[in-house]
PDB file of N, CA, C and O in Angstrom:
ATOM      1  N   UNK A   1       0.907  -0.751   0.172  1.00  0.00           N
ATOM      2  CA  UNK A   1       0.099  -0.021   0.042  1.00  0.00           C
ATOM      3  C   UNK A   1       0.637   1.683  -0.082  1.00  0.00           C
ATOM      4  O   UNK A   1       0.037   2.713  -0.388  1.00  0.00           O
ATOM      5  N   UNK A   2       2.198   1.368   0.355  1.00  0.00           N
ATOM      6  CA  UNK A   2       2.991   2.384   0.766  1.00  0.00           C
ATOM      7  C   UNK A   2       3.574   2.262  -0.565  1.00  0.00           C
ATOM      8  O   UNK A   2       3.448   3.075  -1.480  1.00  0.00           O
ATOM      9  N   UNK A   3       4.096   1.382  -0.580  1.00  0.00           N
ATOM     10  CA  UNK A   3       4.932   1.795  -2.538  1.00  0.00           C
ATOM     11  C   UNK A   3       3.774   2.628  -3.289  1.00  0.00           C
ATOM     12  O   UNK A   3       3.989   3.713  -3.829  1.00  0.00           O
ATOM     13  N   UNK A   4       2.410   1.931  -3.256  1.00  0.00           N
ATOM     14  CA  UNK A   4       0.916   2.707  -3.985  1.00  0.00           C
ATOM     15  C   UNK A   4       0.837   4.219  -4.325  1.00  0.00           C
ATOM     16  O   UNK A   4       0.824   4.993  -5.282  1.00  0.00           O
ATOM     17  N   UNK A   5       0.779   4.169  -2.606  1.00  0.00           N
ATOM     18  CA  UNK A   5       0.606   5.935  -2.457  1.00  0.00           C
ATOM     19  C   UNK A   5       1.583   6.550  -2.529  1.00  0.00           C
ATOM     20  O   UNK A   5       1.315   7.734  -2.732  1.00  0.00           O
ATOM     21  N   UNK A   6       3.276   6.238  -2.428  1.00  0.00           N
ATOM     22  CA  UNK A   6       4.263   6.922  -2.364  1.00  0.00           C
ATOM     23  C   UNK A   6       4.770   7.179  -3.926  1.00  0.00           C
ATOM     24  O   UNK A   6       5.257   8.250  -4.286  1.00  0.00           O
ATOM     25  N   UNK A   7       4.600   6.146  -4.712  1.00  0.00           N
ATOM     26  CA  UNK A   7       5.018   5.561  -6.484  1.00  0.00           C
ATOM     27  C   UNK A   7       3.863   6.798  -7.352  1.00  0.00           C
ATOM     28  O   UNK A   7       4.198   7.814  -7.961  1.00  0.00           O
ATOM     29  N   UNK A   8       2.244   6.165  -7.086  1.00  0.00           N
ATOM     30  CA  UNK A   8       1.489   6.466  -8.068  1.00  0.00           C
ATOM     31  C   UNK A   8       0.485   7.080  -7.340  1.00  0.00           C
ATOM     32  O   UNK A   8      -0.663   6.898  -7.748  1.00  0.00           O
ATOM     33  N   UNK A   9       0.667   7.834  -6.259  1.00  0.00           N
ATOM     34  CA  UNK A   9      -0.718   8.449  -5.764  1.00  0.00           C
ATOM     35  C   UNK A   9      -1.999   7.861  -5.420  1.00  0.00           C
ATOM     36  O   UNK A   9      -3.026   8.502  -5.197  1.00  0.00           O
ATOM     37  N   UNK A  10      -1.876   6.644  -5.393  1.00  0.00           N
ATOM     38  CA  UNK A  10      -2.970   5.609  -5.322  1.00  0.00           C
ATOM     39  C   UNK A  10      -3.482   5.625  -3.967  1.00  0.00           C
ATOM     40  O   UNK A  10      -2.570   5.384  -3.176  1.00  0.00           O
ATOM     41  N   UNK A  11      -4.560   5.812  -3.420  1.00  0.00           N
ATOM     42  CA  UNK A  11      -4.772   6.061  -1.781  1.00  0.00           C
ATOM     43  C   UNK A  11      -5.259   5.107  -1.575  1.00  0.00           C
ATOM     44  O   UNK A  11      -5.816   4.824  -2.636  1.00  0.00           O
ATOM     45  N   UNK A  12      -5.532   4.030  -0.587  1.00  0.00           N
ATOM     46  CA  UNK A  12      -6.156   2.891  -0.122  1.00  0.00           C
ATOM     47  C   UNK A  12      -7.025   2.702  -0.167  1.00  0.00           C
ATOM     48  O   UNK A  12      -7.438   1.543  -0.113  1.00  0.00           O
ATOM     49  N   UNK A  13      -7.939   3.935  -0.313  1.00  0.00           N
ATOM     50  CA  UNK A  13      -9.743   3.158  -0.739  1.00  0.00           C
ATOM     51  C   UNK A  13      -9.518   2.986  -2.118  1.00  0.00           C
ATOM     52  O   UNK A  13      -9.795   1.910  -2.648  1.00  0.00           O
ATOM     53  N   UNK A  14      -8.685   4.641  -3.250  1.00  0.00           N
ATOM     54  CA  UNK A  14      -8.671   4.084  -4.453  1.00  0.00           C
ATOM     55  C   UNK A  14      -8.388   2.690  -5.217  1.00  0.00           C
ATOM     56  O   UNK A  14      -8.775   2.223  -6.289  1.00  0.00           O
ATOM     57  N   UNK A  15      -7.202   2.055  -3.776  1.00  0.00           N
ATOM     58  CA  UNK A  15      -7.257   0.804  -4.378  1.00  0.00           C
ATOM     59  C   UNK A  15      -8.112  -0.708  -4.286  1.00  0.00           C
ATOM     60  O   UNK A  15      -8.444  -1.661  -4.991  1.00  0.00           O
ATOM     61  N   UNK A  16      -8.209  -0.154  -2.798  1.00  0.00           N
ATOM     62  CA  UNK A  16      -9.825  -1.419  -2.237  1.00  0.00           C
ATOM     63  C   UNK A  16     -10.880  -1.023  -3.571  1.00  0.00           C
ATOM     64  O   UNK A  16     -11.066  -2.042  -4.236  1.00  0.00           O
ATOM     65  N   UNK A  17     -11.550   0.071  -4.085  1.00  0.00           N
ATOM     66  CA  UNK A  17     -12.338  -0.042  -4.585  1.00  0.00           C
ATOM     67  C   UNK A  17     -12.198  -0.104  -6.525  1.00  0.00           C
ATOM     68  O   UNK A  17     -12.929   0.460  -7.340  1.00  0.00           O
ATOM     69  N   UNK A  18     -11.018  -0.978  -6.776  1.00  0.00           N
ATOM     70  CA  UNK A  18     -10.841  -1.364  -7.644  1.00  0.00           C
ATOM     71  C   UNK A  18     -11.213  -2.565  -8.116  1.00  0.00           C
ATOM     72  O   UNK A  18     -10.621  -3.482  -7.547  1.00  0.00           O
ATOM     73  N   UNK A  19     -12.040  -2.929  -9.016  1.00  0.00           N
ATOM     74  CA  UNK A  19     -12.047  -4.314  -9.239  1.00  0.00           C
ATOM     75  C   UNK A  19     -11.035  -5.810  -9.266  1.00  0.00           C
ATOM     76  O   UNK A  19      -9.919  -5.879  -9.780  1.00  0.00           O
ATOM     77  N   UNK A  20     -11.644  -6.740  -8.689  1.00  0.00           N
ATOM     78  CA  UNK A  20     -10.248  -7.407  -8.312  1.00  0.00           C
ATOM     79  C   UNK A  20      -9.466  -8.043  -9.740  1.00  0.00           C
ATOM     80  O   UNK A  20      -8.645  -8.912  -9.447  1.00  0.00           O
ATOM     81  N   UNK A  21      -9.576  -7.771 -11.166  1.00  0.00           N
ATOM     82  CA  UNK A  21      -8.512  -8.188 -12.253  1.00  0.00           C
ATOM     83  C   UNK A  21      -7.454  -6.840 -11.735  1.00  0.00           C
ATOM     84  O   UNK A  21      -6.283  -7.014 -11.400  1.00  0.00           O
ATOM     85  N   UNK A  22      -8.184  -5.423 -11.759  1.00  0.00           N
ATOM     86  CA  UNK A  22      -6.890  -4.269 -11.900  1.00  0.00           C
ATOM     87  C   UNK A  22      -6.017  -5.011 -10.684  1.00  0.00           C
ATOM     88  O   UNK A  22      -4.811  -5.251 -10.739  1.00  0.00           O
ATOM     89  N   UNK A  23      -7.012  -5.348  -9.454  1.00  0.00           N
ATOM     90  CA  UNK A  23      -5.702  -5.306  -8.238  1.00  0.00           C
ATOM     91  C   UNK A  23      -4.714  -6.524  -7.819  1.00  0.00           C
ATOM     92  O   UNK A  23      -4.226  -6.711  -6.705  1.00  0.00           O
ATOM     93  N   UNK A  24      -4.500  -7.489  -9.263  1.00  0.00           N
ATOM     94  CA  UNK A  24      -4.193  -8.570  -9.612  1.00  0.00           C
ATOM     95  C   UNK A  24      -2.835  -7.570 -10.500  1.00  0.00           C
ATOM     96  O   UNK A  24      -1.743  -7.307  -9.997  1.00  0.00           O
ATOM     97  N   UNK A  25      -3.157  -7.281 -11.474  1.00  0.00           N
ATOM     98  CA  UNK A  25      -2.622  -6.368 -12.349  1.00  0.00           C
ATOM     99  C   UNK A  25      -1.419  -5.535 -11.644  1.00  0.00           C
ATOM    100  O   UNK A  25      -0.205  -5.619 -11.830  1.00  0.00           O
ATOM    101  N   UNK A  26      -2.256  -4.603 -10.669  1.00  0.00           N
ATOM    102  CA  UNK A  26      -0.754  -3.970  -9.878  1.00  0.00           C
ATOM    103  C   UNK A  26       0.044  -4.828  -9.174  1.00  0.00           C
ATOM    104  O   UNK A  26       1.187  -4.464  -8.897  1.00  0.00           O
ATOM    105  N   UNK A  27      -0.356  -5.909  -8.832  1.00  0.00           N
ATOM    106  CA  UNK A  27       0.434  -6.747  -7.643  1.00  0.00           C
ATOM    107  C   UNK A  27       1.675  -6.882  -8.772  1.00  0.00           C
ATOM    108  O   UNK A  27       2.769  -6.340  -8.616  1.00  0.00           O
ATOM    109  N   UNK A  28       1.182  -7.985 -10.341  1.00  0.00           N
ATOM    110  CA  UNK A  28       2.366  -8.124 -10.877  1.00  0.00           C
ATOM    111  C   UNK A  28       2.929  -7.170 -11.543  1.00  0.00           C
ATOM    112  O   UNK A  28       3.913  -7.409 -12.242  1.00  0.00           O
ATOM    113  N   UNK A  29       2.511  -6.186 -11.463  1.00  0.00           N
ATOM    114  CA  UNK A  29       3.575  -4.498 -11.693  1.00  0.00           C
ATOM    115  C   UNK A  29       4.373  -4.315 -11.055  1.00  0.00           C
ATOM    116  O   UNK A  29       5.555  -4.231 -11.390  1.00  0.00           O
ATOM    117  N   UNK A  30       3.676  -4.147  -9.368  1.00  0.00           N
ATOM    118  CA  UNK A  30       4.984  -4.290  -8.615  1.00  0.00           C
ATOM    119  C   UNK A  30       5.748  -4.893  -8.377  1.00  0.00           C
ATOM    120  O   UNK A  30       6.704  -4.238  -7.962  1.00  0.00           O
ATOM    121  N   UNK A  31       5.999  -6.445  -8.410  1.00  0.00           N
ATOM    122  CA  UNK A  31       6.540  -7.667  -8.448  1.00  0.00           C
ATOM    123  C   UNK A  31       7.442  -7.607  -9.729  1.00  0.00           C
ATOM    124  O   UNK A  31       8.500  -8.236  -9.766  1.00  0.00           O
ATOM    125  N   UNK A  32       7.052  -6.918 -10.670  1.00  0.00           N
ATOM    126  CA  UNK A  32       7.522  -6.613 -11.471  1.00  0.00           C
ATOM    127  C   UNK A  32       8.654  -5.611 -11.205  1.00  0.00           C
ATOM    128  O   UNK A  32       9.817  -5.981 -11.360  1.00  0.00           O
ATOM    129  N   UNK A  33       8.402  -4.495 -10.855  1.00  0.00           N
ATOM    130  CA  UNK A  33       9.148  -3.315 -10.539  1.00  0.00           C
ATOM    131  C   UNK A  33      10.063  -3.560  -9.841  1.00  0.00           C
ATOM    132  O   UNK A  33      11.228  -3.323 -10.160  1.00  0.00           O
ATOM    133  N   UNK A  34       9.646  -4.168  -8.575  1.00  0.00           N
ATOM    134  CA  UNK A  34      10.970  -4.915  -7.671  1.00  0.00           C
ATOM    135  C   UNK A  34      12.194  -5.446  -7.873  1.00  0.00           C
ATOM    136  O   UNK A  34      13.312  -5.163  -7.444  1.00  0.00           O
ATOM    137  N   UNK A  35      11.606  -6.607  -8.906  1.00  0.00           N
ATOM    138  CA  UNK A  35      12.653  -7.422  -9.687  1.00  0.00           C
ATOM    139  C   UNK A  35      13.481  -6.218 -10.077  1.00  0.00           C
ATOM    140  O   UNK A  35      14.412  -5.851  -9.360  1.00  0.00           O
ATOM    141  N   UNK A  36      13.232  -5.731 -10.954  1.00  0.00           N
ATOM    142  CA  UNK A  36      14.262  -4.528 -11.763  1.00  0.00           C
ATOM    143  C   UNK A  36      14.920  -3.779 -11.129  1.00  0.00           C
ATOM    144  O   UNK A  36      15.770  -3.164 -11.773  1.00  0.00           O
ATOM    145  N   UNK A  37      14.828  -3.507  -9.653  1.00  0.00           N
ATOM    146  CA  UNK A  37      15.337  -2.587  -8.611  1.00  0.00           C
ATOM    147  C   UNK A  37      16.161  -3.284  -8.148  1.00  0.00           C
ATOM    148  O   UNK A  37      17.119  -2.829  -7.523  1.00  0.00           O
ATOM    149  N   UNK A  38      15.913  -4.878  -8.412  1.00  0.00           N
ATOM    150  CA  UNK A  38      17.213  -5.135  -7.653  1.00  0.00           C
ATOM    151  C   UNK A  38      18.308  -5.377  -8.706  1.00  0.00           C
ATOM    152  O   UNK A  38      19.471  -5.294  -8.311  1.00  0.00           O
ATOM    153  N   UNK A  39      18.062  -5.684 -10.080  1.00  0.00           N
ATOM    154  CA  UNK A  39      18.919  -5.965 -10.573  1.00  0.00           C
ATOM    155  C   UNK A  39      19.499  -4.620 -10.874  1.00  0.00           C
ATOM    156  O   UNK A  39      20.374  -4.758 -11.728  1.00  0.00           O
ATOM    157  N   UNK A  40      19.328  -3.145 -10.440  1.00  0.00           N
ATOM    158  CA  UNK A  40      19.789  -1.865 -10.523  1.00  0.00           C
ATOM    159  C   UNK A  40      21.165  -2.041  -9.854  1.00  0.00           C
ATOM    160  O   UNK A  40      21.919  -1.076  -9.731  1.00  0.00           O
TER     161      UNK A  40
END
């Protein structure tokens, strides 16, 4: 949640209001971003 707020200005209410499919997509993007940051 902190990551979404800090990096993308998405509040908890905004996240929890999303359809489940969009939450899954955001989680996948988060994991990808973390992997890319480790490589740098």
